[in-house]
TITIDO-677919 format. One record per residue (C-alpha): x, y, z. Coordinates in Angstrom, 3 decimals. Each point is the difference from the previous one (the first is absolute). Layout:
// TITIDO-677919
PT         x         y         z
PT         X         Y         Z
...
***
This chain:
// TITIDO-677919
PT         x         y         z
PT   116.448    45.441   141.429
PT    -2.550     2.760    -0.431
PT    -2.719    -2.637    -0.371
PT     1.254    -1.529     3.273
PT    -0.112     3.445     1.604
PT    -3.594     0.561    -1.162
PT    -0.985    -3.459     1.265
PT     1.560     0.713     3.420
PT     2.783    -2.604    -0.143
PT     2.784     2.628     0.308
PT    -0.029     3.349     1.799
PT     2.186     2.042    -2.378
PT    -0.878     0.997    -3.554
PT     2.676    -0.582    -2.625
PT     0.876     3.182    -1.914
PT     2.315    -0.407    -2.961
PT     2.131     2.918    -1.246
PT    -1.675     1.771    -2.929
PT     3.262     0.130    -1.987
PT    -0.162    -3.780    -0.307
PT    -3.164     0.225    -2.100
PT     0.782     0.203    -3.703
PT    -2.447     2.098    -1.974
PT    -0.652    -1.281    -3.488
PT     0.366     2.605    -2.692
PT    -3.240     0.388    -1.921
PT     0.561     0.395    -3.728
PT    -2.789     1.366    -2.139
PT    -0.853    -2.157    -2.970
PT     1.125     1.505    -3.293
PT    -2.438    -0.367    -2.886
PT     1.236     0.353    -3.529
PT    -2.644     2.116    -1.639
PT    -0.203     2.608    -2.742
PT    -2.767     1.601    -2.015
PT     1.047    -1.868    -3.161
PT    -0.766    -3.299     1.757
PT    -3.380     1.341     1.097
PT    -0.752     1.074    -3.574
PT     0.757    -3.545    -1.188
PT    -2.338    -1.398     2.665
PT    -2.823     2.280    -1.164
PT     0.529    -0.920    -3.630
PT    -0.031    -3.709     0.861
PT    -3.500     0.250     1.512
PT    -2.652    -1.849    -1.961
PT    -3.147     0.750     2.015
PT    -1.554     2.723     2.122
PT     0.758    -1.421     3.459
PT     3.720    -0.236    -0.727
PT    -0.006     3.659    -1.054
PT    -2.066     0.803     3.080
PT     2.585    -1.633     2.273
PT     2.830     1.979    -1.623
PT    -2.026     3.221     0.343
PT    -0.485    -0.708     3.713
PT     3.727    -0.648     0.446
PT     0.900     3.243    -1.794
PT    -2.414     1.953     2.228
PT     1.451    -1.586     3.166
PT     3.495     0.855    -1.238
PT    -0.868     3.586    -0.938
PT    -1.631     0.525     3.416
PT     3.245    -0.513     1.884
PT    -0.083    -3.792     0.131
PT    -3.475    -0.312     1.473
PT    -1.287    -3.379     1.193
PT    -3.255    -1.455    -1.440
PT    -1.628     0.398     3.431
PT     0.877     3.713    -0.044
PT    -1.433     0.341    -3.505
PT    -3.336    -1.167     1.394
PT     0.206     1.953     3.258
PT     1.770     3.273    -0.724
PT    -1.496     3.225     1.288
PT    -0.614     2.736    -2.522
PT     1.032     3.508     1.068
PT    -1.717     2.502    -2.258
PT     1.096     3.528    -0.777
PT    -3.384     1.206     1.328
PT     0.750    -1.271     3.494
PT     1.559     2.193     2.664
PT     3.481    -1.449     0.366
PT     1.509    -0.674     3.382
PT     3.277     1.671     0.978
PT     1.974    -3.077    -1.038
PT    -1.671    -0.136    -3.395
PT     0.455     3.711    -0.649
PT     3.766    -0.472     0.396
PT     0.366    -2.914    -2.405
PT    -2.915     0.230    -2.407
PT    -0.971     2.270    -2.879
PT    -3.569     1.212     0.576
PT    -0.692     0.109    -3.739
PT     0.016    -3.814    -0.162
PT    -1.773    -2.981     1.508
PT     2.182    -2.566     1.790
PT    -0.012    -3.711     0.743
PT     0.857    -0.705     3.641
PT     0.994    -3.470     1.203
PT     2.185    -1.690     2.582
PT     3.591    -0.739    -0.975
PT    -0.303    -3.456     1.582
PT    -3.033    -2.030     0.981
PT     0.588     0.464     3.747
PT     2.023     3.216    -0.003
PT    -0.998     3.503     1.055
PT     1.812     1.885    -2.778
PT    -2.150     1.205    -2.889
PT     0.959     0.607    -3.596
PT    -1.618     2.520    -2.318
PT    -0.290    -0.256    -3.790
PT    -0.991     3.033    -2.038
PT    -2.737    -0.807    -2.509
PT     1.517     1.763    -2.991
PT    -1.153    -0.592    -3.575
PT     2.175    -3.139    -0.261
PT    -1.425    -1.675     3.111
PT    -3.525     1.103    -0.928
PT     0.344    -1.631    -3.428
PT     1.129    -3.295     1.547
PT    -2.826     0.076     2.547
PT    -2.430     0.546    -2.877
PT     1.331    -3.051    -1.872
PT     0.000    -2.306     3.034
PT    -3.442     1.136     1.178
PT    -1.522    -0.359    -3.488
PT     1.440    -3.509    -0.342
PT    -1.439    -0.961     3.392
PT    -3.381     1.332    -1.109
PT     0.241    -2.387    -2.945
PT     1.207    -2.983     2.019
PT    -1.869     0.417     3.315
PT    -2.923     2.448    -0.269
PT    -2.401    -2.738    -1.073
PT     0.785    -2.535     2.752
PT     1.452     2.165     2.787
PT    -1.314     3.561    -0.491
PT     0.106     0.607     3.771
PT     3.815    -0.098     0.154
PT     0.459     2.912    -2.415
PT    -0.007     3.705     0.768
PT    -2.592     2.241    -1.655
PT     0.808     1.269    -3.501
PT    -0.305     3.573     1.331
PT     2.991    -0.514     2.322
PT     2.546    -0.130    -2.813
PT     3.109    -0.408     2.140
PT    -1.193    -3.004     2.025
PT    -0.297    -3.508    -1.450
PT    -1.385    -2.171     2.805
PT    -2.535     0.426     2.752
PT     0.259    -3.120     2.149
PT     1.208    -1.172     3.369
PT     2.698    -2.557    -0.811
PT    -0.440    -1.581     3.426
PT    -3.761    -0.459    -0.226
PT     0.313    -1.107    -3.632
PT     3.266    -1.869     0.499
PT    -0.952    -2.931    -2.209
PT    -0.806     2.230    -2.983
PT     3.135     2.059     0.658
PT     2.259    -3.070     0.032
PT    -1.659    -1.519    -3.056
PT     0.456     3.205    -2.009
PT     3.687     0.378     0.736
PT     0.848    -3.691    -0.271
PT    -1.634    -0.033    -3.416
PT     1.755     3.116    -1.299
PT     3.319    -1.128     1.484
PT    -0.321    -3.150    -2.138
PT    -0.849     2.093    -3.068
PT     3.039     2.210     0.662
PT     2.193    -3.086     0.313
PT    -1.123    -1.135    -3.468
PT     1.680     2.990    -1.633
PT     2.618     1.175     2.511
PT     2.476    -1.175     2.627
PT    -0.931     2.751     2.504
PT    -2.587    -0.166     2.783
PT    -2.252     2.777     1.267
PT     2.050     0.089     3.212
PT     3.139     0.777    -2.061
PT    -1.357     3.452    -0.873
PT     1.264     1.476     3.283
PT     3.531    -1.393    -0.401
PT     0.224     1.157    -3.618
PT    -1.273     3.493     0.838
PT     2.535     0.382     2.825
PT     2.782    -1.224    -2.297
PT    -0.808     2.802    -2.442
PT    -0.374     2.477     2.853
PT     3.453    -0.854     1.369
PT     1.544     1.086    -3.326
PT    -1.269     3.568     0.400
PT     1.983     2.741     1.736
PT    -1.916     1.371     2.993
PT     0.838     1.623     3.302
PT    -0.587    -2.006     3.175
PT    -3.387     1.491     0.871
PT    -1.472    -0.447    -3.464
PT     1.427    -3.523    -0.112
PT    -1.602    -0.871     3.358
PT    -3.360     1.349    -1.191
PT     0.164    -1.811    -3.355
PT     1.042    -3.313     1.573
PT    -2.579     0.397     2.747
PT     2.624     0.008     2.755
PT    -1.471     2.956     1.854
PT    -3.243     0.170     1.968
PT    -2.397     2.921     0.263
PT     1.319     1.223     3.369
PT     3.518     0.166    -1.425
PT    -1.248     1.961    -3.016
PT    -1.623     2.548     2.311
PT     3.365     0.485     1.736
PT     1.781     0.858    -3.259
PT     1.443     3.455    -0.471
PT     0.310     1.970    -3.239
PT    -2.646    -2.065    -1.787
PT    -0.254     2.475    -2.874
PT     0.835    -1.707    -3.246
PT    -0.637    -3.579     1.130
PT    -3.069    -0.245    -2.233
PT     2.031     0.874    -3.088
PT     2.775    -2.456     0.894
PT    -2.471    -2.801     0.721
PT    -1.818     0.641    -3.287
PT     3.319    -0.030    -1.883
PT     0.924    -3.376     1.539
PT    -3.455    -1.437    -0.774
PT     0.232     1.174    -3.605
PT     3.452    -1.542    -0.452
PT    -1.164    -3.387     1.326
PT    -3.041    -0.023    -2.288
PT     2.268     0.814    -2.928
PT     2.321    -2.866     0.921
PT    -2.966    -2.368     0.180
PT    -1.157     1.300    -3.373
PT    -3.582     0.498     1.173
PT    -1.094     2.049    -3.018
PT     1.429    -2.466    -2.520
PT    -1.327    -3.089     1.811
PT    -3.467     1.538     0.357
PT    -0.176     0.706    -3.719
PT     1.183    -3.526    -0.849
PT    -2.777    -1.388     2.223
PT    -2.594     2.182    -1.769
PT     1.302    -1.109    -3.414
PT    -0.014    -3.660     1.045
PT    -3.604     0.272     1.184
PT    -0.947     1.426    -3.395
PT     1.608    -2.993    -1.693
PT    -2.321    -2.365     1.879
PT    -3.017     2.142    -0.893
PT    -0.291     2.217     3.071
PT     0.384     3.758    -0.507
PT     0.111     1.174     3.587
PT    -0.448     3.623    -1.050
PT    -3.490    -0.799    -1.275
PT    -1.226    -1.824     3.098
PT     1.597     1.984     2.805
PT    -2.178     0.648     3.082
PT     1.474     3.520     0.014
PT    -2.329     0.856    -2.884
PT    -3.025    -0.654     2.265
PT    -1.621     2.992     1.654
PT    -3.315    -1.525     1.070
PT    -1.222    -3.388     1.317
PT    -1.810    -0.507    -3.305
PT     3.229     0.474    -1.958
PT     1.745    -2.467     2.304
PT    -2.776    -2.581    -0.546
PT     0.416     0.454    -3.749
PT     3.742    -0.527     0.396
PT    -0.567    -3.280     1.859
PT    -2.278    -1.175    -2.803
PT     2.675     0.952    -2.504
PT     2.700    -2.056     1.706
PT    -2.200    -3.048     0.536
PT     1.356    -1.476    -3.219
PT     3.436    -0.226     1.642
PT    -1.379    -2.159     2.807
PT    -0.266    -3.004    -2.256
PT     2.589    -2.533     1.070
PT     1.073     2.023     3.052
***
């Protein structure tokens, strides 16, 4: 009847009562996941790209369930920058932060503190991408001097490369695990829901509060400590420290001691060039 109204066949629009419309209850997918399963996945890896895919998944998980697109596009907030009012409320000025959108089209941002755990994972993932992509696609990688950023590319201008990278590593992840990169967000929120938090801290951690709402908060003293406590508990539940060490040990078993080829040891362009020469032997077969 509304189509008839729009087409001019009838003069009155048909309005149905809203209580007649049944809203379907949306149920979040539950993913059975624990750190013991992840450890088994790491130990089942037989080559570098499988370990690389697991390392990427662990980084996405540790960073609050980040999407691959966010991993390539996140903004780095450094401790040297002058923080805005919103950032001064939520963030610890002694640390750098990763800032990304909670959803691809949303306006709410999430912030991840780059503590020693996150920094170690970034180092592993970035070093592995130097091995796998620096020779063929050097232009997609961030400079070695910017330690807390992995990529420097526009995923829209380089959409083909972006899709090829993540399709490939999704397949490598599937070879050793049942999870997908997109599952990282669900798994992180599952762990987060097990932690006791007040409403405000919960809204901030789940990304259910925008910057204007944060500015309207009263009695913000102590939020930093509560947020950090919640972040620490989630990382402990994930087992980030244990999983990172298992990844490092597994890389050693296939002949790659990541501590000896880390870009973090480079202080000059010459040292970085020498590092690239050193890792050229790992390019064979990649």
